[in-house]
C-alpha positions as CSV (number, residue, x, y, z in Angstrom):
1,M,-22.5,26.1,16.1
2,N,-24.1,23.1,14.3
3,K,-22.2,20.0,15.5
4,V,-23.6,16.5,16.2
5,F,-21.8,13.4,17.6
6,L,-23.4,10.0,17.1
7,S,-22.4,6.5,18.0
8,G,-24.3,3.6,16.5
9,R,-24.6,0.8,14.0
10,I,-25.1,0.9,10.2
11,T,-28.6,-0.5,9.5
12,S,-28.7,-0.2,5.7
13,E,-26.7,-1.1,2.7
14,I,-24.2,1.8,1.8
15,S,-25.3,3.4,-1.4
16,R,-23.0,5.5,-3.6
17,F,-24.2,8.6,-5.5
18,G,-22.6,11.0,-7.9
19,T,-19.3,10.5,-9.7
20,D,-16.1,9.2,-8.1
21,S,-14.6,12.7,-8.0
22,K,-17.7,14.5,-6.8
23,G,-19.8,11.9,-5.1
24,G,-20.4,10.3,-1.8
25,V,-22.3,7.6,0.1
26,S,-25.5,7.5,2.0
27,F,-26.5,5.1,4.7
28,T,-28.7,4.8,7.9
29,L,-27.3,4.7,11.4
30,V,-29.3,3.7,14.4
31,T,-28.6,5.1,17.9
32,S,-30.1,3.5,21.0
33,R,-30.6,4.3,24.6
34,P,-32.1,2.2,27.3
35,V,-35.7,2.8,28.5
36,I,-35.7,4.0,32.1
37,K,-38.8,4.0,34.3
38,D,-38.9,4.9,37.9
39,G,-35.1,5.0,38.0
40,Q,-34.7,1.5,36.7
41,V,-33.7,0.1,33.3
42,V,-36.7,-1.6,31.7
43,K,-36.3,-5.2,30.6
44,G,-38.7,-7.0,28.2
45,E,-40.3,-10.4,28.6
46,D,-37.3,-11.9,26.9
47,G,-34.9,-10.4,29.5
48,Y,-33.2,-7.9,27.2
49,T,-33.0,-4.2,27.9
50,E,-35.7,-2.2,26.1
51,T,-34.3,0.7,24.0
52,Y,-35.4,3.9,22.3
53,D,-34.0,3.7,18.8
54,Q,-33.4,6.7,16.5
55,F,-32.6,6.3,12.8
56,H,-30.4,8.9,11.1
57,T,-29.6,9.4,7.4
58,I,-25.9,9.9,7.1
59,K,-24.0,11.3,4.0
60,A,-20.3,11.3,3.6
61,F,-18.4,12.8,0.6
62,N,-15.1,12.4,-1.2
63,G,-12.4,10.3,0.5
64,L,-14.5,9.9,3.6
65,G,-17.3,8.4,1.6
66,K,-15.0,6.1,-0.4
67,S,-13.4,4.8,2.9
68,I,-16.9,3.9,4.2
69,A,-17.9,2.3,1.0
70,N,-14.7,0.2,0.8
71,H,-14.4,-0.8,4.5
72,K,-17.8,-0.8,6.3
73,K,-21.0,-2.8,5.9
74,K,-24.4,-3.2,7.5
75,G,-24.1,-3.9,11.3
76,D,-20.7,-2.2,11.7
77,K,-20.3,0.3,14.6
78,L,-19.3,3.9,13.9
79,I,-18.8,7.2,15.7
80,I,-19.8,10.1,13.5
81,T,-19.1,13.8,13.9
82,G,-20.9,16.1,11.5
83,E,-23.6,18.7,11.0
84,I,-27.4,18.5,10.8
85,R,-28.8,19.7,7.5
86,Y,-32.4,20.2,6.8
87,S,-33.9,20.4,3.3
88,R,-37.4,20.9,1.7
89,N,-38.5,19.5,-1.6
90,E,-41.7,19.8,-3.5
91,K,-43.1,17.0,-5.7
92,D,-46.5,16.6,-7.1
93,G,-47.8,19.5,-5.1
94,R,-46.7,18.1,-1.8
95,T,-43.9,19.5,0.4
96,Y,-41.4,17.0,1.9
97,Y,-39.0,17.8,4.7
98,N,-35.7,15.9,5.3
99,T,-33.1,15.8,8.0
100,E,-29.7,14.3,7.4
101,I,-26.3,14.3,9.0
102,V,-23.3,15.3,6.8
103,A,-20.2,13.6,8.2
104,D,-17.0,15.5,8.9
105,E,-15.2,12.7,10.7
106,I,-16.0,9.0,11.1
107,E,-14.3,6.7,13.5
108,F,-14.4,3.0,12.8
109,L,-15.1,0.8,15.9
């Protein structure tokens, strides 16, 4: 089974691709968790909790993509259910590997 659940904030502008009937949207979602050392949450000099941040490329298609494009913006919180997809592309003799999450469901928070 290939299923992923992410909760985070949109960190990029939502970009559309393809046509209205066969297109979608793409954006970046950041997920964070606190840094824990010796059983304690680590705080920075500014007093805020330090976090490990992960950035995920999210794609949503058809009606789900339209809903995101029409109702969400950078900074908004989401919960995403989807699947991980890996791809490999070659350009100018170099191989590039990509990882993205294709959303099945998105819950607005």
